[in-house]
C-alpha positions, -999 to +999 in steps of 0.1 A: -589-186+018-581-222+012-556-212-015-541-187+009-537-214+035-521-238+010-497-210+000-489-203+037-482-240+043-457-240+015-442-207+027-437-221+062-421-253+048-397-231+028-389-210+058-380-241+078-357-252+050-342-218+047-337-215+084-317-248+083-298-235+053-288-203+071-276-222+102-258-249+084-243-230+054-241-192+061-235-191+099-202-211+097-189-186+072-190-159+098-185-182+129-161-210+119-160-225+154-198-230+156-209-266+160-220-286+130-258-294+130-275-325+116-289-326+081-324-314+072-338-349+074-337-346+112-361-317+110-387-333+087-410-340+117-411-303+126-420-294+091-447-321+091-462-305+123-458-269+114-465-266+077-500-283+075-513-274+110-502-238+114-527-224+088-555-244+104-547-228+138-543-194+122-578-198+106-592-207+140-577-175+155-593-154+127-560-146+109-576-149+075-607-129+082-614-092+076-579-086+061-587-052+047-595-036+080-572-056+103-544-038+122-508-050+124-511-054+162-541-077+158-523-098+132-492-101+154-514-112+184-532-138+163-499-151+150-484-153+185-514-172+197-511-197+169-474-201+175-481-209+211-505-237+201-481-251+176-453-248+202-473-269+226-478-296+199-441-297+192-434-299+229-459-328+232-440-347+204-407-341+221-419-353+255-440-383+245-425-394+212-389-385+222-384-366+190-357-339+194-348-306+178-311-307+171-306-270+168-323-241+186-308-217+160-328-234+132-360-229+152-352-192+159-344-185+122-374-205+110-399-189+134-386-154+126-387-159+089-421-177+090-437-149+110-422-122+089-432-140+057-468-144+068-471-107+078-456-096+045-479-119+026-509-105+045-497-069+039-493-076+002-528-092+000-543-063+019-527-038-005-540-058-035-575-060-020-575-022-014-563-015-049-590-038-062-616-019-041-604+014-056-601+004-092-631-019-093-613-044-116-620-081-115-654-076-097-682-101-104-713-086-119-744-096-099-780-088-095-797-086-061-834-094-058-861-094-031-882-068-013-867-033-015-864-030+023-845-063+024-822-052-005-812-020+013-805-039+045-786-066+026-763-040+009-757-021+042-746-052+061-721-063+035-684-059+045-660-038+025-642-070+014-674-085+001-684-053-017-649-053-033-656-087-049-689-078-066-705-052-088-742-048-082-755-040-117-792-042-108-817-043-080-851-060-087-880-059-063-896-093-071-926-085-049-936-057-073-920-067-107-925-099-127-898-126-129-895-119-167-878-086-158-852-106-138-846-129-168-842-098-191-817-083-167-797-116-167-794-114-205-787-077-206-758-077-180-744-112-186-750-122-150-735-153-134-750-150-100-782-136-084-783-128-047-818-130-031-826-110+000-858-129+008-868-121+044-901-105+035-908-123+001-934-150-002-918-184-008-937-189-041-921-158-056-886-170-045-893-204-060-903-189-093-873-167-095-849-195-085-863-217-112-858-190-137-821-188-126-819-226-129-832-225-164-806-198-174-778-217-157-772-188-133-763-194-096-789-184-071-778-174-036-806-170-010-800-151+022-811-175+050-825-149+074-862-158+071-862-163+109-844-139+132-824-156+160-804-141+187-780-170+193-785-198+169-763-198+137-778-212+104-762-239+083-774-262+055-776-300+054-795-326+034-819-351+049-841-375+029-831-358-003-843-325+010-823-294+017-825-285+054-819-251+070-803-259+104-801-235+133-775-245+159-764-227+190-735-250+200-701-256+185-704-278+154-682-306+141-648-290+132-611-297+134-611-277+167-638-299+182-621-331+170-588-318+185-606-310+218-618-346+220-583-359+215-568-335+240-596-345+265-587-382+263-549-377+262-549-350+288-570-370+312-548-401+308-516-380+315-532-363+345-544-396+358-510-411+357-493-381+372-518-378+400-516-415+411-495-406+442-522-381+452-548-408+447-529-429+472-528-401+498-566-395+493-575-431+496-555-436+529-568-403+543-604-411+536-601-446+550-586-431+582-608-400+584-643-415+579-660-449+578-675-458+545-666-462+508-636-444+492-655-430+462-688-411+460-709-419+430-739-398+419-762-395+388-754-363+370-769-347+339-745-350+310-747-339+273-783-329+265-793-340+300-784-377+295-777-392+330-743-407+338-725-418+370-700-392+381-671-403+404-656-382+432-635-390+463-660-391+492-656-360+514-689-363+534-701-387+560-720-417+548-755-404+558-749-370+541-776-373+515-802-381+542-792-349+561-797-326+531-834-319+538-825-307+573-800-283+559-821-270+530-830-238+549-792-229+551-787-231+513-766-202+501-774-205+464-806-194+448-823-215+422-821-253+421-785-257+433-777-266+469-744-253+484-733-244+520-699-228+526-692-247+559-712-278+553-713-298+586-716-331+566-679-328+554-654-345+576-620-329+583-598-347+557-626-343+532-625-305+537-588-306+528-595-326+497-621-301+486-600-271+494-573-285+470-599-298+445-584-333+449-619-347+454-625-340+416-597-363+404-618-394+399-637-375+372-607-380+350-623-415+345-655-399+333-634-379+308-616-410+296-650-427+291-662-397+270-689-387+295-671-354+304-646-330+290-617-313+306-634-280+300-672-275+301-701-265+324-700-284+357-724-313+357-753-309+381-772-337+399-802-350+379-826-339+406-813-303+405-816-302+367-852-313+370-858-283+393-846-257+367-876-235+358-862-213+330-859-233+298-830-210+286-809-222+315-811-258+302-789-247+272-759-253+294-767-290+288-761-286+250-724-293+254-705-320+272-699-312+310-664-306+322-640-306+351-635-269+349-651-239+332-654-201+336-672-206+369-642-224+383-617-197+374-639-166+382-651-173+418-665-208+422-684-208+455-680-170+457-709-169+432-742-173+450-765-165+422-775-194+399-783-171+370-748-156+372-734-191+372-755-201+341-746-168+324-709-178+326-716-213+312-736-198+283-708-172+277-684-202+274-708-220+249-714-190+227-677-180+225-662-215+225-629-221+208-600-244+214-580-214+224-606-205+251-603-240+265-565-236+267-569-203+285-593-218+310-570-247+317-541-224+322-562-203+347-575-234+365-541-245+380-534-212+398-571-211+410-566-247+424-533-238+440-549-207+456-580-227+466-601-198+452-636-203+463-632-240+471-650-254+502 
């Protein structure tokens, strides 16, 4: 896949050069009166953005996965999504770095050629893979070892692409047969790799078999499914010189996650600067509408429950917290969360701030400080987190809290069931991608304008 991505990067750079060639050299032949465009050097920055980063975005969209069974429509959709992300990156450079694209025709030619080239490359690769599957040539000879039931399940779960790359020349049940038979099979078939399906095999047998492979200089691959998990995904790491099997149920360090952090800081700064006039209106309105401080500060539970001070524009009267116990019987949310649609503690201007989500703007400071993200589960007060009874619901704390999430764009205060709220947060965590963040951000603005569920 990495070789394919490098090839695609070179292919996209060539398409950008060829698009410039078509516009600067061939178009004037048929349209003599067309304007002259700048030299290729003026487009180097576009090549620097598109060529290396487009394959990374395509990989994140799954463009390089399951090639043999993928439809043209799915490939086109993934390609369009990646182009949208790269387009936003180019627009960002144009707005903030004042870099310009001197010819729209070059862009049209390059995008068309690049998209067509990637689809043709994928079609050629799919055809080659299918021919390889039919002919069986170039397949690696392997042996699979383990308990017989594990071997059957292992082979059944392999994809067509994976089966096309290997030829299973032997199956050895190491729970019933001695390791010397495995060694004899390595010699007989000239094996370079042994695949162990070891879910129901005692560790001592696996250790003996792996040591035999080590002595023979043969790779040993062990299926890491000793423990069945519904959510957590296994990876490997090294700690204290020991190989560690790691089960994680949250997004791990990746280019996407790094880019999310950059977008959080840059996006928060831009939104903060653009919203300064609104801050002025809010400050004046709060000062006129109610006696007390401009901002409301509260201890909220952040990443893994670590407390931080969250900022909001104050929308309630000063003694609001002391009145909460009296209003507890009117709580409209089940579980540990406290919400009332027409909360009497909110003063008139504060209700307008809430309806337009302006009261949330100071949380941009929390995003800049790294305590929150633009997209993530909404942070709850520490005392509400302490009241959560189901441990599974605390998994919403395993990612950084955010300004908006699925709850914000699918009903907000219209959702009265805390379990339904948590289910949306866990759905976001389990399906997280940078593309999902972009879609939530795009849906948040219309929801804010409509005031959907806000109160």
